[in-house]
FIKOLZA-1660 file (N, C-alpha, C; in steps of 0.1 Angstrom, whole numbers, plus 5000, padded with zeros to 4 digits):
% residues 137
   i   px   py   pz ch aa at
   1 8028 7796 3418  A  M  N
   1 8032 7788 3429  A  M CA
   1 8043 7794 3437  A  M  C
   2 8053 7799 3430  A  Q  N
   2 8065 7805 3437  A  Q CA
   2 8060 7818 3444  A  Q  C
   3 8051 7825 3439  A  T  N
   3 8046 7837 3445  A  T CA
   3 8039 7834 3458  A  T  C
   4 8032 7823 3458  A  A  N
   4 8025 7819 3470  A  A CA
   4 8034 7814 3481  A  A  C
   5 8045 7808 3477  A  L  N
   5 8055 7803 3487  A  L CA
   5 8065 7814 3492  A  L  C
   6 8066 7825 3485  A  R  N
   6 8075 7835 3489  A  R CA
   6 8070 7842 3501  A  R  C
   7 8080 7845 3511  A  P  N
   7 8076 7852 3523  A  P CA
   7 8072 7866 3520  A  P  C
   8 8063 7872 3528  A  P  N
   8 8059 7886 3525  A  P CA
   8 8071 7896 3526  A  P  C
   9 8070 7906 3518  A  R  N
   9 8081 7916 3518  A  R CA
   9 8081 7924 3532  A  R  C
  10 8093 7927 3537  A  P  N
  10 8093 7935 3549  A  P CA
  10 8087 7948 3548  A  P  C
  11 8082 7953 3559  A  V  N
  11 8075 7966 3559  A  V CA
  11 8086 7977 3557  A  V  C
  12 8083 7987 3549  A  E  N
  12 8092 7998 3546  A  E CA
  12 8092 8007 3558  A  E  C
  13 8104 8010 3564  A  R  N
  13 8105 8018 3575  A  R CA
  13 8109 8032 3571  A  R  C
  14 8104 8042 3577  A  K  N
  14 8106 8056 3573  A  K CA
  14 8118 8062 3580  A  K  C
  15 8120 8060 3593  A  S  N
  15 8130 8066 3600  A  S CA
  15 8144 8059 3598  A  S  C
  16 8155 8066 3601  A  V  N
  16 8168 8061 3600  A  V CA
  16 8170 8049 3610  A  V  C
  17 8166 8051 3622  A  L  N
  17 8167 8040 3632  A  L CA
  17 8158 8028 3628  A  L  C
  18 8147 8031 3623  A  G  N
  18 8138 8020 3618  A  G CA
  18 8144 8012 3607  A  G  C
  19 8151 8019 3598  A  R  N
  19 8157 8012 3587  A  R CA
  19 8170 8004 3592  A  R  C
  20 8177 8010 3602  A  F  N
  20 8189 8004 3607  A  F CA
  20 8185 7991 3615  A  F  C
  21 8176 7992 3624  A  F  N
  21 8172 7981 3633  A  F CA
  21 8161 7972 3626  A  F  C
  22 8157 7976 3615  A  G  N
  22 8146 7968 3608  A  G CA
  22 8151 7954 3604  A  G  C
  23 8164 7953 3603  A  V  N
  23 8170 7939 3600  A  V CA
  23 8167 7929 3611  A  V  C
  24 8166 7934 3623  A  A  N
  24 8163 7925 3634  A  A CA
  24 8149 7920 3633  A  A  C
  25 8140 7926 3627  A  A  N
  25 8126 7922 3626  A  A CA
  25 8124 7914 3613  A  A  C
  26 8134 7913 3604  A  D  N
  26 8132 7905 3592  A  D CA
  26 8136 7891 3594  A  D  C
  27 8126 7882 3592  A  P  N
  27 8130 7867 3594  A  P CA
  27 8140 7862 3584  A  P  C
  28 8141 7868 3572  A  R  N
  28 8151 7864 3562  A  R CA
  28 8165 7866 3567  A  R  C
  29 8167 7876 3576  A  A  N
  29 8180 7878 3581  A  A CA
  29 8185 7867 3590  A  A  C
  30 8176 7861 3598  A  Y  N
  30 8179 7850 3606  A  Y CA
  30 8182 7837 3598  A  Y  C
  31 8174 7836 3587  A  T  N
  31 8176 7824 3578  A  T CA
  31 8190 7825 3572  A  T  C
  32 8194 7837 3568  A  A  N
  32 8207 7839 3561  A  A CA
  32 8218 7837 3572  A  A  C
  33 8216 7842 3584  A  L  N
  33 8226 7840 3595  A  L CA
  33 8228 7825 3598  A  L  C
  34 8217 7817 3598  A  F  N
  34 8218 7803 3600  A  F CA
  34 8225 7796 3589  A  F  C
  35 8222 7801 3576  A  Y  N
  35 8229 7795 3565  A  Y CA
  35 8244 7798 3566  A  Y  C
  36 8248 7809 3570  A  M  N
  36 8262 7812 3572  A  M CA
  36 8269 7803 3582  A  M  C
  37 8262 7800 3593  A  V  N
  37 8268 7791 3603  A  V CA
  37 8269 7777 3596  A  V  C
  38 8258 7773 3589  A  L  N
  38 8258 7760 3583  A  L CA
  38 8269 7759 3572  A  L  C
  39 8271 7770 3565  A  A  N
  39 8281 7771 3554  A  A CA
  39 8295 7769 3560  A  A  C
  40 8297 7773 3572  A  L  N
  40 8310 7771 3578  A  L CA
  40 8313 7756 3580  A  L  C
  41 8303 7749 3585  A  A  N
  41 8305 7734 3587  A  A CA
  41 8305 7727 3573  A  A  C
  42 8297 7731 3564  A  T  N
  42 8297 7724 3551  A  T CA
  42 8310 7727 3543  A  T  C
  43 8315 7739 3545  A  G  N
  43 8328 7743 3538  A  G CA
  43 8339 7735 3543  A  G  C
  44 8340 7733 3556  A  I  N
  44 8350 7725 3562  A  I CA
  44 8349 7710 3557  A  I  C
  45 8337 7705 3556  A  F  N
  45 8335 7692 3551  A  F CA
  45 8339 7691 3536  A  F  C
  46 8336 7701 3528  A  Y  N
  46 8339 7701 3514  A  Y CA
  46 8354 7701 3512  A  Y  C
  47 8361 7710 3520  A  F  N
  47 8376 7711 3519  A  F CA
  47 8382 7697 3523  A  F  C
  48 8378 7691 3533  A  L  N
  48 8383 7678 3537  A  L CA
  48 8380 7667 3526  A  L  C
  49 8368 7668 3520  A  W  N
  49 8365 7658 3510  A  W CA
  49 8374 7660 3498  A  W  C
  50 8376 7672 3494  A  V  N
  50 8384 7674 3482  A  V CA
  50 8399 7671 3484  A  V  C
  51 8404 7675 3496  A  V  N
  51 8418 7672 3499  A  V CA
  51 8420 7657 3500  A  V  C
  52 8411 7650 3507  A  A  N
  52 8413 7635 3508  A  A CA
  52 8411 7629 3494  A  A  C
  53 8401 7633 3486  A  G  N
  53 8398 7627 3473  A  G CA
  53 8409 7629 3463  A  G  C
  54 8415 7641 3463  A  I  N
  54 8426 7644 3454  A  I CA
  54 8439 7636 3458  A  I  C
  55 8442 7636 3471  A  S  N
  55 8454 7628 3475  A  S CA
  55 8452 7613 3473  A  S  C
  56 8440 7608 3475  A  M  N
  56 8438 7594 3473  A  M CA
  56 8438 7591 3458  A  M  C
  57 8433 7600 3450  A  S  N
  57 8433 7598 3435  A  S CA
  57 8447 7598 3430  A  S  C
  58 8455 7606 3435  A  I  N
  58 8469 7606 3430  A  I CA
  58 8476 7594 3435  A  I  C
  59 8473 7589 3447  A  G  N
  59 8479 7577 3452  A  G CA
  59 8475 7565 3445  A  G  C
  60 8462 7564 3441  A  F  N
  60 8456 7553 3434  A  F CA
  60 8459 7553 3419  A  F  C
  61 8465 7564 3414  A  A  N
  61 8467 7565 3400  A  A CA
  61 8476 7554 3394  A  A  C
  62 8485 7549 3402  A  V  N
  62 8494 7539 3397  A  V CA
  62 8488 7525 3398  A  V  C
  63 8477 7523 3405  A  L  N
  63 8470 7511 3407  A  L CA
  63 8459 7509 3397  A  L  C
  64 8454 7497 3396  A  I  N
  64 8443 7495 3386  A  I CA
  64 8430 7502 3390  A  I  C
  65 8428 7505 3403  A  I  N
  65 8416 7511 3408  A  I CA
  65 8417 7526 3407  A  I  C
  66 8428 7532 3402  A  G  N
  66 8430 7546 3402  A  G CA
  66 8420 7554 3393  A  G  C
  67 8418 7549 3381  A  I  N
  67 8409 7556 3371  A  I CA
  67 8395 7556 3376  A  I  C
  68 8389 7544 3380  A  P  N
  68 8375 7544 3385  A  P CA
  68 8374 7552 3397  A  P  C
  69 8384 7553 3406  A  F  N
  69 8383 7561 3418  A  F CA
  69 8382 7576 3415  A  F  C
  70 8390 7580 3405  A  I  N
  70 8390 7594 3401  A  I CA
  70 8377 7598 3395  A  I  C
  71 8371 7589 3387  A  I  N
  71 8358 7592 3381  A  I CA
  71 8347 7592 3392  A  I  C
  72 8348 7583 3401  A  L  N
  72 8338 7584 3412  A  L CA
  72 8340 7596 3421  A  L  C
  73 8352 7600 3423  A  F  N
  73 8355 7612 3431  A  F CA
  73 8349 7625 3424  A  F  C
  74 8351 7626 3411  A  F  N
  74 8346 7638 3404  A  F CA
  74 8331 7637 3404  A  F  C
  75 8325 7625 3403  A  G  N
  75 8310 7624 3403  A  G CA
  75 8305 7628 3417  A  G  C
  76 8312 7625 3428  A  S  N
  76 8308 7629 3441  A  S CA
  76 8309 7644 3443  A  S  C
  77 8319 7650 3437  A  V  N
  77 8320 7664 3438  A  V CA
  77 8308 7671 3430  A  V  C
  78 8304 7666 3419  A  R  N
  78 8293 7671 3412  A  R CA
  78 8280 7670 3420  A  R  C
  79 8278 7659 3427  A  I  N
  79 8267 7657 3435  A  I CA
  79 8267 7666 3447  A  I  C
  80 8278 7668 3453  A  L  N
  80 8279 7678 3464  A  L CA
  80 8276 7692 3460  A  L  C
  81 8281 7696 3448  A  S  N
  81 8277 7709 3443  A  S CA
  81 8262 7711 3440  A  S  C
  82 8256 7700 3436  A  L  N
  82 8242 7700 3434  A  L CA
  82 8234 7702 3447  A  L  C
  83 8239 7694 3457  A  V  N
  83 8233 7695 3470  A  V CA
  83 8234 7709 3476  A  V  C
  84 8246 7715 3474  A  E  N
  84 8249 7729 3479  A  E CA
  84 8240 7739 3472  A  E  C
  85 8238 7737 3459  A  G  N
  85 8229 7746 3452  A  G CA
  85 8214 7745 3457  A  G  C
  86 8210 7733 3459  A  R  N
  86 8196 7731 3464  A  R CA
  86 8195 7737 3478  A  R  C
  87 8205 7736 3486  A  L  N
  87 8205 7741 3500  A  L CA
  87 8204 7757 3499  A  L  C
  88 8211 7763 3490  A  V  N
  88 8209 7777 3488  A  V CA
  88 8195 7781 3483  A  V  C
  89 8190 7773 3474  A  E  N
  89 8176 7776 3469  A  E CA
  89 8166 7775 3480  A  E  C
  90 8167 7765 3489  A  V  N
  90 8157 7763 3499  A  V CA
  90 8159 7773 3511  A  V  C
  91 8171 7775 3515  A  M  N
  91 8173 7784 3527  A  M CA
  91 8172 7799 3524  A  M  C
  92 8178 7803 3512  A  L  N
  92 8179 7817 3509  A  L CA
  92 8169 7822 3499  A  L  C
  93 8162 7812 3492  A  G  N
  93 8152 7816 3483  A  G CA
  93 8157 7821 3470  A  G  C
  94 8170 7819 3467  A  E  N
  94 8176 7824 3454  A  E CA
  94 8177 7812 3445  A  E  C
  95 8173 7813 3433  A  R  N
  95 8174 7803 3423  A  R CA
  95 8189 7802 3418  A  R  C
  96 8195 7790 3419  A  M  N
  96 8208 7789 3414  A  M CA
  96 8208 7786 3399  A  M  C
  97 8217 7792 3392  A  P  N
  97 8217 7790 3377  A  P CA
  97 8220 7775 3374  A  P  C
  98 8213 7770 3364  A  R  N
  98 8216 7756 3359  A  R CA
  98 8227 7757 3348  A  R  C
  99 8234 7746 3347  A  R  N
  99 8244 7745 3337  A  R CA
  99 8237 7741 3324  A  R  C
 100 8240 7749 3313  A  P  N
 100 8234 7746 3300  A  P CA
 100 8239 7732 3295  A  P  C
 101 8230 7726 3287  A  L  N
 101 8234 7713 3281  A  L CA
 101 8245 7715 3270  A  L  C
 102 8243 7726 3263  A  Y  N
 102 8253 7729 3252  A  Y CA
 102 8258 7743 3254  A  Y  C
 103 8271 7744 3252  A  S  N
 103 8277 7758 3255  A  S CA
 103 8272 7768 3244  A  S  C
 104 8273 7764 3232  A  V  N
 104 8269 7773 3221  A  V CA
 104 8261 7765 3211  A  V  C
 105 8248 7770 3209  A  R  N
 105 8240 7763 3198  A  R CA
 105 8241 7771 3186  A  R  C
 106 8238 7765 3175  A  G  N
 106 8237 7772 3162  A  G CA
 106 8250 7774 3155  A  G  C
 107 8260 7767 3159  A  R  N
 107 8272 7767 3151  A  R CA
 107 8271 7758 3139  A  R  C
 108 8278 7762 3128  A  S  N
 108 8277 7754 3116  A  S CA
 108 8287 7743 3117  A  S  C
 109 8286 7733 3108  A  I  N
 109 8295 7722 3108  A  I CA
 109 8310 7726 3105  A  I  C
 110 8311 7737 3097  A  W  N
 110 8325 7742 3094  A  W CA
 110 8331 7748 3106  A  W  C
 111 8324 7755 3114  A  Q  N
 111 8329 7761 3126  A  Q CA
 111 8334 7750 3136  A  Q  C
 112 8326 7740 3137  A  L  N
 112 8330 7729 3146  A  L CA
 112 8342 7722 3142  A  L  C
 113 8344 7719 3128  A  H  N
 113 8356 7713 3123  A  H CA
 113 8368 7722 3125  A  H  C
 114 8366 7735 3123  A  L  N
 114 8377 7744 3124  A  L CA
 114 8382 7745 3139  A  L  C
 115 8372 7745 3148  A  A  N
 115 8376 7745 3163  A  A CA
 115 8383 7732 3166  A  A  C
 116 8378 7721 3161  A  R  N
 116 8385 7708 3164  A  R CA
 116 8399 7708 3158  A  R  C
 117 8401 7713 3146  A  G  N
 117 8414 7713 3140  A  G CA
 117 8423 7722 3148  A  G  C
 118 8419 7734 3152  A  I  N
 118 8427 7743 3160  A  I CA
 118 8431 7736 3173  A  I  C
 119 8421 7729 3179  A  G  N
 119 8424 7722 3192  A  G CA
 119 8435 7711 3190  A  G  C
 120 8433 7703 3179  A  T  N
 120 8443 7693 3176  A  T CA
 120 8457 7699 3174  A  T  C
 121 8458 7709 3166  A  L  N
 121 8470 7716 3163  A  L CA
 121 8477 7721 3176  A  L  C
 122 8468 7727 3185  A  H  N
 122 8473 7732 3198  A  H CA
 122 8479 7720 3206  A  H  C
 123 8472 7709 3206  A  G  N
 123 8477 7697 3214  A  G CA
 123 8490 7692 3209  A  G  C
 124 8491 7692 3195  A  Q  N
 124 8504 7687 3190  A  Q CA
 124 8515 7697 3193  A  Q  C
 125 8513 7709 3192  A  L  N
 125 8523 7719 3195  A  L CA
 125 8527 7718 3210  A  L  C
 126 8517 7716 3219  A  A  N
 126 8521 7715 3233  A  A CA
 126 8529 7703 3236  A  A  C
 127 8526 7691 3229  A  K  N
 127 8534 7679 3231  A  K CA
 127 8548 7681 3226  A  K  C
 128 8549 7688 3215  A  H  N
 128 8562 7690 3209  A  H CA
 128 8571 7699 3218  A  H  C
 129 8565 7710 3223  A  L  N
 129 8572 7718 3232  A  L CA
 129 8576 7711 3245  A  L  C
 130 8567 7702 3250  A  L  N
 130 8570 7695 3262  A  L CA
 130 8582 7685 3260  A  L  C
 131 8582 7678 3249  A  V  N
 131 8592 7668 3246  A  V CA
 131 8606 7676 3243  A  V  C
 132 8605 7687 3236  A  K  N
 132 8617 7695 3233  A  K CA
 132 8623 7701 3246  A  K  C
 133 8614 7706 3255  A  S  N
 133 8620 7712 3267  A  S CA
 133 8625 7702 3277  A  S  C
 134 8620 7690 3277  A  S  N
 134 8625 7679 3286  A  S CA
 134 8638 7673 3280  A  S  C
 135 8639 7673 3267  A  A  N
 135 8652 7667 3261  A  A CA
 135 8663 7677 3263  A  A  C
 136 8661 7690 3263  A  G  N
 136 8671 7700 3264  A  G CA
 136 8677 7701 3279  A  G  C
 137 8669 7697 3288  A  A  N
 137 8673 7699 3302  A  A CA
 137 8684 7689 3307  A  A  C
% end
């Protein structure tokens, strides 16, 4: 199915001028150029979305709606990243990598408990250093 939908490969040009100006005859070049212009607009929108979302999340953190707002904001960022990945797949024909469900499979139960214990110890040490450094100041 993917082979049928893929555009034909451009003709190999033999001369130096043909290879240099062959980009002008390649329709994928114009698709990529349009994607770059579109990426400028979407990049500005993403920047504004993140700046507004983070500042409102910090402002709402002291209110009762702060935590649900932060969760919704992070969810919207995940949706926007999925949309951007689909846009790249459609316009440029490149498959975006999917996020794996599990980072590492095949670990034994002892490795998981050891990693959890090290993480807990690390958290306790960080809290201790934070309290100790704030009390000394």
